[in-house]
C-alpha positions in Angstrom: 31.4 16.0 -8.6 28.3 13.6 -8.9 27.9 10.9 -6.3 27.5 7.5 -7.7 24.8 5.3 -6.1 26.2 2.6 -3.8 25.8 -0.9 -5.3 25.4 -2.4 -1.9 22.5 -0.1 -0.9 19.5 -1.9 0.5 16.3 -0.5 -1.3 12.7 -1.0 -0.4 10.0 -1.7 -3.0 8.8 1.9 -2.3 12.2 3.3 -3.1 12.5 1.1 -6.2 9.1 2.4 -7.5 10.3 6.0 -6.8 13.6 5.4 -8.6 11.8 3.8 -11.6 9.4 6.8 -11.9 6.4 4.5 -11.3 5.2 6.7 -8.4 6.0 10.2 -7.3 5.9 12.1 -4.0 6.0 15.8 -3.4 6.9 15.5 0.3 3.5 16.5 1.5 1.0 14.5 3.4 -1.3 12.6 0.9 -4.9 13.7 0.5 -7.0 10.5 0.6 -10.5 10.1 -0.9 -13.4 9.6 1.5 -14.0 6.0 2.6 -16.5 4.0 0.6 -19.5 2.9 2.7 -20.5 -0.7 2.0 -24.0 -2.0 2.1 -24.6 -4.5 4.9 -26.2 -7.5 3.2 -25.7 -11.2 3.9 -23.6 -12.8 6.5 -20.4 -11.3 7.9 -17.2 -13.1 6.7 -16.3 -13.7 10.3 -19.6 -15.5 10.9 -19.1 -17.6 7.8 -15.6 -18.6 9.0 -16.9 -19.5 12.5 -19.8 -21.5 11.0 -17.3 -23.4 8.7 -15.1 -24.3 11.7 -18.1 -25.9 13.3 
């Protein structure tokens, strides 16, 4: 006998995406790409904010 989904079940956006088939997960730890190294040019955003604050 198939179990019907509960209509009062709280779902997360992640579960909704899984249910809709927008994303999939095989149960394994994800393999992430290497981080991208940014070139350091110009002012830091934190320095701009501090300068703007006076």
